[in-house]
All heavy atoms as an XYZ file, in Angstrom:
808
protein
N      21.517     -1.378     -2.757
C      20.210     -0.954     -3.125
C      19.466     -0.501     -1.865
O      19.440     -1.225     -0.892
C      19.439     -2.149     -3.777
C      18.160     -1.780     -4.392
S      18.488     -0.993     -5.945
C      16.975     -1.211     -6.791
N      18.935      0.697     -1.889
C      18.270      1.240     -0.712
C      16.813      0.804     -0.705
O      16.213      0.538     -1.728
C      18.364      2.766     -0.692
O      17.689      3.292     -1.807
N      16.273      0.691      0.447
C      14.834      0.302      0.647
C      14.256      1.169      1.725
O      14.951      1.871      2.402
C      14.700     -1.161      0.956
C      15.328     -1.606      2.306
C      14.554     -1.570      3.411
C      16.684     -1.932      2.369
C      15.138     -1.955      4.643
C      17.233     -2.264      3.588
C      16.452     -2.301      4.723
O      17.040     -2.669      5.914
N      12.912      1.134      1.800
C      12.216      1.916      2.793
C      10.958      1.187      3.210
O      10.432      0.334      2.474
C      11.849      3.316      2.250
N      10.493      1.502      4.383
C       9.215      1.020      4.870
C       8.273      2.182      4.970
O       8.523      3.178      5.697
C       9.285      0.284      6.236
C       7.947     -0.091      6.728
C      10.203     -0.873      6.120
N       7.162      2.193      4.178
C       6.253      3.305      4.125
C       4.903      2.875      4.691
O       4.589      1.643      4.797
C       6.029      3.840      2.726
C       5.431      2.801      1.775
C       7.312      4.385      2.130
C       5.038      3.272      0.410
N       4.115      3.820      5.115
C       2.812      3.571      5.660
C       1.760      4.320      4.783
O       1.886      5.534      4.645
C       2.730      4.013      7.104
C       1.351      3.830      7.766
C       1.405      4.325      9.208
C       0.050      4.299      9.802
N       0.003      4.885     11.126
N       0.798      3.635      4.251
C      -0.298      4.206      3.484
C      -1.491      3.324      3.605
O      -1.442      2.104      3.528
C       0.127      4.444      2.011
O      -1.004      4.992      1.325
C       0.548      3.172      1.367
N      -2.684      3.934      3.747
C      -3.912      3.193      3.787
C      -4.008      2.289      5.039
O      -4.671      1.300      4.995
N      -3.309      2.644      6.093
C      -3.373      1.827      7.317
C      -2.489      0.583      7.264
O      -2.539     -0.241      8.205
N      -1.687      0.416      6.243
C      -0.830     -0.737      6.107
C       0.617     -0.273      5.924
O       0.827      0.877      5.503
C      -1.296     -1.573      4.922
C      -2.697     -2.152      5.066
C      -3.100     -2.906      3.859
C      -4.530     -3.424      3.940
N      -5.482     -2.328      4.002
N       1.534     -1.176      6.110
C       2.964     -0.848      5.934
C       3.548     -1.730      4.854
O       3.193     -2.894      4.718
C       3.736     -1.105      7.263
C       3.302     -0.233      8.368
C       4.012     -0.559      9.702
O       4.955     -1.324      9.698
N       3.562      0.086     10.752
N       4.420     -1.120      3.982
C       4.988     -1.842      2.883
C       6.505     -1.554      2.849
O       6.910     -0.458      3.056
C       4.397     -1.295      1.561
C       2.866     -1.435      1.461
C       2.041     -0.371      1.806
C       2.287     -2.602      0.943
C       0.651     -0.517      1.697
C       0.903     -2.743      0.876
C       0.090     -1.650      1.236
O      -1.238     -1.780      1.142
N       7.262     -2.658      2.546
C       8.681     -2.501      2.311
C       8.926     -2.377      0.835
O       8.521     -3.252      0.019
C       9.427     -3.788      2.794
C      10.903     -3.687      2.693
C      11.564     -5.061      3.003
N      13.013     -5.023      3.092
C      13.832     -5.100      2.083
N      13.337     -5.266      0.830
N      15.082     -5.045      2.231
N       9.514     -1.263      0.399
C       9.568     -0.936     -1.025
C      11.046     -0.638     -1.398
O      11.853     -0.243     -0.599
C       8.695      0.285     -1.350
C       7.253     -0.018     -1.127
C       9.144      1.506     -0.592
N      11.346     -0.950     -2.679
C      12.601     -0.555     -3.311
C      12.269      0.125     -4.603
O      11.131      0.077     -5.095
C      13.420     -1.833     -3.657
C      13.998     -2.479     -2.446
C      14.898     -3.703     -2.877
O      14.763     -4.189     -3.991
N      15.691     -4.206     -1.925
N      13.240      0.829     -5.205
C      13.004      1.462     -6.478
C      12.724      0.424     -7.541
O      13.402     -0.575     -7.659
C      14.209      2.294     -6.860
C      13.968      3.139     -8.101
C      15.053      4.155     -8.304
O      15.928      4.337     -7.452
N      15.032      4.810     -9.455
N      11.665      0.685     -8.284
C      11.247     -0.280     -9.386
C      10.145     -1.232     -8.952
O       9.598     -1.935     -9.793
N       9.811     -1.267     -7.664
C       8.776     -2.196     -7.186
C       7.393     -1.715     -7.651
O       7.144     -0.582     -7.785
C       8.753     -2.264     -5.667
C       9.859     -3.124     -5.082
O      10.554     -3.761     -5.896
O       9.995     -3.145     -3.871
N       6.526     -2.712     -7.943
C       5.135     -2.470     -8.268
C       4.275     -3.050     -7.136
O       4.395     -4.246     -6.929
C       4.775     -3.005     -9.657
C       3.303     -2.819     -9.937
C       5.618     -2.383    -10.718
N       3.417     -2.259     -6.554
C       2.604     -2.777     -5.481
C       1.183     -2.199     -5.577
O       0.971     -1.125     -6.115
C       3.216     -2.574     -4.120
C       3.385     -1.136     -3.624
C       3.095     -1.052     -2.143
C       4.851     -0.727     -3.868
N       0.271     -2.917     -4.929
C      -1.136     -2.419     -4.846
C      -1.414     -1.923     -3.479
O      -1.255     -2.665     -2.515
C      -2.086     -3.639     -5.195
C      -1.971     -4.048     -6.624
C      -3.022     -5.100     -6.959
N      -3.087     -5.352     -8.376
C      -3.887     -6.197     -9.010
N      -4.733     -6.891     -8.276
N      -3.844     -6.358    -10.298
N      -1.841     -0.698     -3.393
C      -2.166     -0.027     -2.116
C      -3.626      0.317     -2.098
O      -4.340      0.187     -3.148
C      -1.237      1.186     -1.944
C       0.206      0.797     -1.864
C      -1.487      2.211     -2.974
N      -4.092      0.777     -1.019
C      -5.511      1.224     -0.909
C      -5.712      2.377     -1.893
O      -4.761      3.062     -2.251
C      -5.809      1.664      0.517
C      -5.808      0.546      1.551
C      -6.885     -0.475      1.345
O      -7.999     -0.078      1.026
O      -6.582     -1.685      1.451
N      -6.912      2.613     -2.288
C      -7.273      3.584     -3.343
C      -6.756      4.979     -2.983
O      -6.981      5.489     -1.861
C      -8.795      3.649     -3.523
C      -9.281      4.488     -4.657
C      -8.845      3.849     -6.002
C     -10.773      4.625     -4.624
N      -5.995      5.573     -3.932
C      -5.464      6.900     -3.749
C      -6.197      7.874     -4.689
O      -6.631      7.480     -5.785
C      -3.936      6.946     -4.084
C      -3.052      6.069     -3.270
C      -1.629      6.087     -3.848
C      -3.012      6.572     -1.843
N      -6.329      9.110     -4.265
C      -7.002     10.110     -5.060
C      -6.019     10.770     -5.980
O      -5.504     11.864     -5.749
C      -7.623     11.162     -4.112
C      -8.565     12.081     -4.909
O      -8.868     11.877     -6.047
N      -9.015     13.142     -4.216
N      -5.661     10.048     -7.066
C      -4.701     10.551     -8.057
C      -5.085      9.954     -9.429
O      -5.531      8.860     -9.509
C      -3.253     10.182     -7.688
N      -4.745     10.732    -10.475
C      -4.976     10.212    -11.845
C      -3.930      9.186    -12.282
O      -2.831      9.175    -11.709
C      -4.946     11.419    -12.825
C      -6.015     12.445    -12.603
C      -7.416     11.961    -12.908
O      -7.535     11.191    -13.919
O      -8.326     12.336    -12.226
N      -4.294      8.366    -13.252
C      -3.303      7.438    -13.778
C      -2.183      8.178    -14.467
O      -2.434      9.122    -15.199
C      -4.008      6.427    -14.782
C      -4.968      5.487    -14.095
C      -5.520      4.473    -15.074
O      -4.953      4.329    -16.131
O      -6.478      3.798    -14.714
N      -0.950      7.738    -14.196
C       0.198      8.403    -14.778
C       0.706      9.557    -13.945
O       1.770     10.100    -14.129
N      -0.021      9.954    -12.866
C       0.417     11.065    -11.978
C       1.470     10.554    -10.978
O       1.564      9.346    -10.778
C      -0.811     11.638    -11.230
N       2.212     11.472    -10.442
C       3.193     11.143     -9.428
C       2.647     11.429     -8.087
O       2.039     12.424     -7.854
C       4.441     11.990     -9.703
O       5.396     11.717     -8.710
N       2.861     10.468     -7.187
C       2.452     10.647     -5.787
C       3.637     10.546     -4.869
O       4.643      9.925     -5.208
C       1.415      9.544     -5.348
C       0.075      9.735     -6.115
C       1.902      8.179     -5.604
N       3.512     11.184     -3.723
C       4.617     11.230     -2.756
C       4.128     10.680     -1.432
O       3.136     11.097     -0.911
C       5.122     12.644     -2.527
C       6.355     12.755     -1.668
C       6.686     14.227     -1.364
C       6.992     14.989     -2.605
N       7.414     16.373     -2.291
N       4.835      9.683     -0.894
C       4.522      9.087      0.429
C       5.508      9.732      1.414
O       6.728      9.522      1.266
C       4.724      7.588      0.395
C       3.809      6.885     -0.582
C       4.305      6.312     -1.748
C       2.429      6.751     -0.369
C       3.468      5.657     -2.638
C       1.609      6.144     -1.252
C       2.130      5.596     -2.404
N       4.966     10.433      2.379
C       5.861     11.150      3.369
C       5.894     10.501      4.722
O       6.675     10.861      5.584
C       5.539     12.609      3.514
C       4.026     12.841      3.760
O       3.332     11.837      3.922
O       3.667     13.994      3.944
N       5.081      9.409      4.882
C       5.119      8.657      6.178
C       6.089      7.486      5.970
O       5.709      6.353      5.746
C       3.736      8.180      6.540
C       2.834      9.273      7.040
C       1.598      8.772      7.715
O       1.189      7.626      7.469
N       0.954      9.550      8.454
N       7.389      7.809      6.083
C       8.438      6.817      5.905
C       8.856      6.390      7.341
O       9.351      7.189      8.105
C       9.625      7.415      5.124
C      10.718      6.332      4.954
C       9.129      7.868      3.721
N       8.727      5.094      7.635
C       9.038      4.580      8.965
C      10.466      4.156      9.106
O      11.040      4.191     10.220
C       8.141      3.449      9.296
C       6.587      3.730      9.185
C       5.821      2.443      9.427
C       6.146      4.828     10.153
N      11.095      3.775      7.972
C      12.456      3.215      8.048
C      13.133      3.384      6.719
O      12.490      3.244      5.687
C      12.412      1.719      8.430
C      13.760      0.940      8.577
C      13.642      0.033      9.721
C      14.033      0.153      7.319
N      14.390      3.733      6.669
C      15.176      3.791      5.454
C      16.441      3.014      5.634
O      17.154      3.224      6.582
C      15.523      5.255      5.104
C      16.400      5.315      3.859
C      14.261      6.042      4.846
N      16.747      2.118      4.722
C      17.940      1.272      4.800
C      18.705      1.400      3.503
O      18.149      1.352      2.449
N      20.082      1.492      3.695
C      20.933      1.561      2.502
C      22.194      0.769      2.836
O      22.999      1.247      3.623
C      21.281      3.018      2.171
O      22.157      3.066      1.083
N      22.287     -0.411      2.290
C      23.456     -1.253      2.600
C      23.411     -1.687      4.058
O      22.453     -2.308      4.498
N      24.456     -1.339      4.811
C      24.517     -1.708      6.220
C      23.876     -0.643      7.143
O      23.577     -0.916      8.318
C      25.983     -1.898      6.675
C      26.621     -3.134      6.025
C      25.960     -4.422      6.424
O      25.684     -4.579      7.653
O      25.759     -5.252      5.590
N      23.639      0.574      6.666
C      23.112      1.642      7.467
C      21.573      1.614      7.439
O      20.978      1.542      6.353
C      23.627      2.989      7.037
O      23.146      3.277      5.733
N      20.988      1.715      8.634
C      19.562      1.746      8.749
C      19.159      2.926      9.599
O      19.724      3.198     10.635
C      19.015      0.479      9.419
C      19.335     -0.750      8.517
C      17.543      0.578      9.693
C      19.004     -2.097      9.128
N      18.154      3.691      9.082
C      17.653      4.824      9.853
C      16.222      4.518     10.229
O      15.336      4.319      9.363
C      17.692      6.131      8.996
O      19.026      6.366      8.542
C      17.235      7.318      9.787
N      15.959      4.467     11.511
C      14.599      4.165     12.008
C      14.015      5.438     12.550
O      14.646      6.125     13.364
C      14.650      3.067     13.114
C      13.247      2.802     13.655
C      15.317      1.826     12.604
N      12.747      5.729     12.186
C      12.074      6.955     12.646
C      11.440      6.694     13.998
O      11.206      5.583     14.455
N      11.016      7.843     14.621
C      10.322      7.754     15.896
C       9.178      8.779     15.860
O       9.289      9.803     16.471
C      11.250      7.991     17.047
N       7.985      8.470     15.302
C       7.659      7.277     14.507
C       8.042      7.357     13.002
O       8.075      6.328     12.370
C       6.142      7.164     14.655
C       5.699      8.576     14.776
C       6.828      9.283     15.573
N       8.279      8.590     12.475
C       8.631      8.656     11.091
C       9.977      9.292     10.907
O      10.439     10.082     11.794
C       7.587      9.460     10.235
C       7.428     10.840     10.716
C       6.256      8.721     10.260
C       6.576     11.716      9.877
N      10.652      9.016      9.817
C      11.923      9.601      9.496
C      11.720     11.042      8.912
O      10.993     11.157      7.958
C      12.728      8.742      8.478
C      14.070      9.377      8.124
C      12.927      7.372      9.020
N      12.207     12.014      9.583
C      11.968     13.429      9.169
C      12.695     13.706      7.895
O      13.890     13.388      7.726
C      12.365     14.378     10.271
O      13.763     14.274     10.507
N      12.001     14.309      6.920
C      12.584     14.689      5.659
C      12.651     13.601      4.625
O      13.029     13.847      3.493
N      12.338     12.380      4.956
C      12.394     11.275      3.987
C      11.060     11.144      3.237
O       9.985     11.276      3.824
C      12.712      9.961      4.727
N      11.137     10.942      1.951
C       9.983     10.763      1.106
C      10.248      9.620      0.134
O      11.360      9.311     -0.245
C       9.614     12.025      0.305
O      10.720     12.413     -0.549
C       9.298     13.192      1.244
N       9.141      9.026     -0.360
C       9.189      8.016     -1.356
C       8.213      8.485     -2.476
O       7.072      8.775     -2.260
C       8.766      6.608     -0.823
C       8.610      5.615     -1.938
C       9.757      6.164      0.218
N       8.766      8.531     -3.697
C       7.930      8.946     -4.823
C       7.521      7.748     -5.684
O       8.293      6.759     -5.770
C       8.673      9.987     -5.703
O       9.896      9.364     -6.125
C       8.945     11.215     -4.983
N       6.319      7.811     -6.237
C       5.850      6.676     -7.033
C       4.942      7.270     -8.158
O       4.484      8.441     -8.134
C       4.959      5.771     -6.160
N       4.736      6.433     -9.175
C       3.868      6.770    -10.303
C       2.665      5.891    -10.313
O       2.805      4.662    -10.155
C       4.660      6.624    -11.619
O       5.803      7.398    -11.599
C       3.775      7.090    -12.786
N       1.469      6.433    -10.449
C       0.240      5.666    -10.487
C       0.136      4.932    -11.815
O       0.170      5.589    -12.896
C      -0.988      6.559    -10.233
C      -2.265      5.727    -10.318
C      -0.900      7.230     -8.901
N       0.042      3.582    -11.791
C      -0.056      2.869    -12.994
C      -1.508      2.635    -13.423
O      -1.871      2.772    -14.580
C       0.625      1.500    -12.889
C       2.149      1.665    -12.842
C       2.900      0.386    -12.721
N       2.618     -0.542    -13.805
C       3.164     -1.682    -13.971
N       4.000     -2.156    -13.078
N       2.880     -2.435    -15.017
N      -2.338      2.246    -12.418
C      -3.782      1.983    -12.738
C      -4.575      1.929    -11.437
O      -4.009      1.806    -10.371
C      -3.956      0.654    -13.520
C      -3.460     -0.547    -12.692
S      -3.794     -2.148    -13.523
C      -5.433     -2.532    -13.008
N      -5.881      2.087    -11.607
C      -6.822      1.845    -10.544
C      -7.646      0.609    -10.895
O      -7.819      0.263    -12.058
C      -7.786      3.043    -10.333
C      -7.115      4.321    -10.023
N      -6.531      4.542     -8.796
C      -6.888      5.449    -10.775
C      -5.997      5.766     -8.775
N      -6.173      6.323     -9.947
N      -8.143     -0.081     -9.891
C      -8.942     -1.290    -10.176
C      -9.641     -1.802     -8.927
O      -9.631     -1.162     -7.902
N     -10.207     -2.958     -9.122
C     -10.903     -3.635     -8.005
C     -10.379     -5.049     -7.896
O     -10.170     -5.725     -8.919
C     -12.435     -3.622     -8.224
C     -13.045     -2.229     -8.199
C     -14.517     -2.313     -8.549
N     -15.278     -2.734     -7.368
C     -16.557     -3.036     -7.431
N     -17.189     -2.952     -8.532
N     -17.170     -3.417     -6.367
N     -10.174     -5.507     -6.682
C      -9.605     -6.846     -6.421
C     -10.730     -7.908     -6.682
O     -11.855     -7.554     -7.011
C      -9.110     -6.939     -5.020
N     -10.326     -9.175     -6.617
C     -11.256    -10.264     -6.785
C     -12.350    -10.232     -5.757
O     -12.140     -9.719     -4.620
C     -10.523    -11.600     -6.761
C      -9.577    -11.801     -7.935
O      -9.841    -11.152     -8.996
O      -8.666    -12.552     -7.833
N     -13.472    -10.821     -6.027
C     -14.572    -10.834     -5.074
C     -14.295    -11.750     -3.896
O     -13.809    -12.848     -4.041
C     -15.857    -11.288     -5.804
C     -17.096    -11.292     -4.835
C     -18.327    -11.650     -5.595
C     -18.881    -10.438     -6.287
N     -20.263    -10.643     -6.770
N     -14.631    -11.261     -2.738
C     -14.515    -11.998     -1.491
C     -15.951    -12.316     -1.046
O     -16.794    -11.451     -0.961
C     -13.811    -11.217     -0.373
C     -13.838    -11.984      0.916
C     -12.399    -10.897     -0.794
N     -16.218    -13.633     -0.827
C     -17.571    -14.102     -0.449
C     -17.635    -14.157      1.076
O     -16.804    -14.790      1.706
C     -17.825    -15.409     -1.069
C     -17.652    -15.471     -2.562
C     -18.829    -15.053     -3.358
N     -19.945    -15.909     -3.102
C     -21.188    -15.604     -3.345
N     -21.463    -14.442     -3.892
N     -22.177    -16.407     -3.082
N     -18.680    -13.519      1.653
C     -18.925    -13.588      3.041
C     -20.194    -14.394      3.291
O     -21.242    -13.999      2.754
C     -19.049    -12.210      3.684
C     -17.743    -11.390      3.496
C     -19.384    -12.290      5.155
C     -17.882    -10.317      2.478
N     -20.116    -15.507      3.990
C     -21.272    -16.375      4.208
C     -21.423    -16.616      5.750
O     -20.470    -17.052      6.378
C     -21.142    -17.726      3.506
C     -20.986    -17.501      1.982
C     -22.284    -18.613      3.834
C     -20.664    -18.785      1.232
N     -22.592    -16.229      6.221
C     -22.941    -16.537      7.638
C     -24.030    -17.551      7.626
O     -25.067    -17.398      7.015
C     -23.346    -15.280      8.335
C     -22.269    -14.227      8.454
C     -22.686    -13.036      9.186
C     -21.515    -12.053      9.241
N     -21.856    -10.847      9.999
N     -23.777    -18.686      8.333
C     -24.662    -19.819      8.293
C     -24.843    -20.400      9.636
O     -23.882    -20.599     10.398
C     -24.065    -20.887      7.326
C     -24.948    -22.096      7.153
C     -26.066    -22.076      6.381
C     -24.622    -23.282      7.865
C     -26.837    -23.221      6.232
C     -25.405    -24.415      7.725
C     -26.500    -24.363      6.895
N     -26.121    -20.581     10.012
C     -26.466    -21.226     11.298
C     -27.156    -22.549     10.999
O     -28.233    -22.520     10.372
C     -27.351    -20.419     12.175
C     -26.797    -19.010     12.522
C     -25.776    -19.163     13.643
N     -25.261    -17.809     13.998
C     -24.090    -17.330     13.589
N     -23.351    -18.020     12.815
N     -23.691    -16.132     13.972
N     -26.561    -23.660     11.334
C     -27.187    -24.943     11.003
C     -28.425    -25.151     11.782
O     -28.541    -24.744     12.998
C     -26.181    -26.092     11.234
C     -25.729    -26.232     12.666
C     -24.712    -27.340     12.765
N     -24.397    -27.603     14.174
C     -23.781    -28.664     14.604
N     -23.439    -29.603     13.756
N     -23.563    -28.837     15.878
N     -29.443    -25.736     11.204
C     -30.710    -26.132     11.782
C     -31.550    -24.918     12.219
O     -32.500    -25.083     12.967
C     -30.514    -27.085     13.039
C     -29.789    -28.366     12.671
C     -29.775    -29.305     13.856
N     -29.213    -28.673     15.067
C     -27.943    -28.683     15.428
N     -27.064    -29.297     14.658
N     -27.574    -28.104     16.543
N     -31.205    -23.698     11.821
C     -31.902    -22.500     12.284
C     -32.577    -21.734     11.149
O     -33.065    -20.665     11.321
C     -30.958    -21.562     13.013
C     -30.212    -22.186     14.109
C     -31.129    -22.632     15.254
C     -30.356    -23.169     16.416
N     -31.209    -23.951     17.319
N     -32.583    -22.315      9.885
C     -33.120    -21.636      8.715
C     -32.520    -20.231      8.569
O     -33.208    -19.276      8.315
C     -34.644    -21.569      8.801
C     -35.309    -22.870      8.749
N     -35.766    -23.483      9.892
C     -35.524    -23.746      7.760
C     -36.313    -24.683      9.594
N     -36.174    -24.851      8.259
N     -31.209    -20.147      8.760
C     -30.528    -18.866      8.683
C     -29.290    -18.985      7.740
O     -28.425    -19.831      8.045
C     -30.039    -18.380     10.053
C     -29.263    -17.105      9.996
N     -29.860    -15.893      9.927
C     -27.942    -16.873     10.012
C     -28.903    -14.925      9.898
N     -27.736    -15.506      9.971
N     -29.270    -18.227      6.701
C     -28.131    -18.158      5.794
C     -28.053    -16.764      5.220
O     -29.092    -16.236      4.655
C     -28.302    -19.214      4.666
C     -27.079    -19.263      3.721
C     -27.327    -20.308      2.669
C     -26.166    -20.311      1.681
N     -26.418    -21.243      0.587
N     -26.928    -16.125      5.325
C     -26.758    -14.766      4.846
C     -25.487    -14.716      3.968
O     -24.425    -15.184      4.395
C     -26.595    -13.817      6.016
C     -26.491    -12.393      5.699
C     -26.450    -11.585      6.966
C     -26.274    -10.101      6.681
N     -26.183     -9.323      7.888
N     -25.597    -14.185      2.774
C     -24.467    -14.091      1.854
C     -24.227    -12.667      1.472
O     -25.166    -11.893      1.380
C     -24.732    -14.918      0.571
C     -24.778    -16.371      0.764
C     -24.824    -17.164     -0.538
O     -24.807    -16.559     -1.600
N     -25.008    -18.471     -0.427
N     -22.943    -12.347      1.302
C     -22.596    -11.022      0.926
C     -21.302    -11.079      0.125
O     -20.463    -11.989      0.367
C     -22.402    -10.141      2.161
C     -22.062     -8.697      1.867
C     -21.899     -7.895      3.175
O     -22.108     -8.440      4.243
N     -21.538     -6.659      3.055
N     -21.087    -10.178     -0.809
C     -19.838    -10.160     -1.575
C     -19.232     -8.799     -1.409
O     -19.840     -7.788     -1.109
N     -17.863     -8.721     -1.657
C     -17.174     -7.476     -1.533
C     -15.949     -7.489     -2.483
O     -15.245     -8.453     -2.598
C     -16.624     -7.324     -0.060
C     -15.795     -6.051      0.097
N     -16.360     -4.843      0.145
C     -14.477     -5.887      0.217
C     -15.383     -3.935      0.312
N     -14.226     -4.566      0.351
N     -15.781     -6.341     -3.169
C     -14.591     -6.100     -4.035
C     -13.930     -4.804     -3.600
O     -14.490     -3.781     -3.672
C     -15.002     -6.016     -5.488
C     -15.545     -7.348     -6.075
C     -15.825     -7.226     -7.545
N     -14.550     -7.125     -8.281
C     -14.480     -6.808     -9.585
N     -15.608     -6.528    -10.258
N     -13.330     -6.708    -10.201
N     -12.698     -4.920     -3.123
C     -11.981     -3.816     -2.578
C     -11.281     -3.017     -3.710
O     -10.715     -3.582     -4.637
C     -10.895     -4.308     -1.613
C     -10.151     -3.224     -0.883
C     -11.010     -2.475      0.102
O     -11.914     -2.982      0.639
N     -10.600     -1.208      0.360
N     -11.387     -1.676     -3.666
C     -10.726     -0.837     -4.657
C      -9.219     -0.773     -4.328
O      -8.831     -0.777     -3.164
C     -11.304      0.562     -4.621
C     -12.733      0.619     -5.094
N     -13.060      0.756     -6.438
C     -13.919      0.530     -4.485
C     -14.351      0.775     -6.564
N     -14.922      0.598     -5.378
N      -8.370     -0.666     -5.355
C      -6.952     -0.520     -5.117
C      -6.343      0.432     -6.165
O      -6.946      0.774     -7.200
C      -6.242     -1.907     -5.207
C      -6.209     -2.524     -6.578
C      -5.208     -2.165     -7.494
C      -7.156     -3.477     -6.949
C      -5.198     -2.760     -8.766
C      -7.149     -4.048     -8.175
C      -6.157     -3.695     -9.063
N      -5.107      0.858     -5.882
C      -4.330      1.645     -6.804
C      -2.997      0.946     -6.975
O      -2.379      0.639     -5.946
C      -4.117      3.086     -6.245
O      -5.385      3.729     -6.127
C      -3.246      3.902     -7.194
N      -2.599      0.711     -8.167
C      -1.269      0.037     -8.423
C      -0.279      1.171     -8.697
O      -0.471      1.971     -9.623
C      -1.419     -0.853     -9.684
C      -0.223     -1.771     -9.814
C      -0.446     -2.829    -10.878
O      -0.163     -2.539    -12.057
O      -0.932     -3.898    -10.579
N       0.796      1.163     -7.944
C       1.839      2.192     -8.076
C       3.207      1.550     -8.332
O       3.451      0.402     -7.946
C       1.908      3.130     -6.857
C       0.670      3.862     -6.624
C       2.263      2.286     -5.595
N       4.064      2.342     -9.028
C       5.485      1.851     -9.233
C       6.358      2.842     -8.547
O       6.277      4.028     -8.763
C       5.759      1.799    -10.738
C       7.166      1.349    -11.006
C       7.458      1.197    -12.519
O       6.565      1.523    -13.312
O       8.577      0.824    -12.830
N       7.232      2.333     -7.687
C       8.148      3.145     -6.922
C       9.232      3.691     -7.853
O       9.886      2.951     -8.534
C       8.788      2.381     -5.731
C       7.664      1.734     -4.858
C       9.654      3.270     -4.927
C       6.712      2.707     -4.262
N       9.374      5.068     -7.837
C      10.365      5.685     -8.692
C      11.559      6.175     -7.995
O      12.622      6.392     -8.622
C       9.695      6.812     -9.561
O       9.148      7.742     -8.611
C       8.667      6.280    -10.431
N      11.465      6.485     -6.728
C      12.609      7.053     -5.992
C      12.426      7.023     -4.517
O      11.323      7.135     -3.959
N      13.558      6.904     -3.789
C      13.552      6.964     -2.324
C      14.543      8.103     -1.942
O      15.719      8.068     -2.263
C      14.026      5.635     -1.682
C      13.047      4.558     -2.036
C      14.155      5.769     -0.183
C      13.466      3.176     -1.621
N      14.023      9.138     -1.273
C      14.822     10.286     -0.879
C      14.988     10.268      0.642
O      13.984     10.441      1.337
C      14.169     11.608     -1.320
C      13.929     11.659     -2.779
O      14.756     11.183     -3.565
N      12.791     12.169     -3.214
N      16.202      9.986      1.112
C      16.421      9.956      2.538
C      16.978     11.334      2.967
O      17.351     11.609      4.006
C      17.367      8.882      2.921
C-alpha cells in the first residue's frame, strides 16, 4: 500500500488511499475533486522517495466530503486579585476530504 506526506494549510499529513481527514478550509464545493501538489514524500513498500522540498510530478487527489466547524475552544485570561477576566471563544472551519489516489 502506497502512502504520501502532503502539505496543506500549513500542516503536514500522512495519507493513504481511502483515508478521511480534516484539513484547513478549502475553496471547493462538496463532492468536488481537489488535487494536492505539495507532496513531500512518497512511499511504496520498501521504496521511499523524499522531495527537496517537494517530489516533482507527484500529486494526491481527494474528494471533498463536507465543510464544517470544529468544537468550540474557550480562551480565558485571568489575573488573580486584579479584577481582570477576559473570555473568548473560537470555532475553526475545516474541510473533510477522502483521499482517492496517489500519483507518483
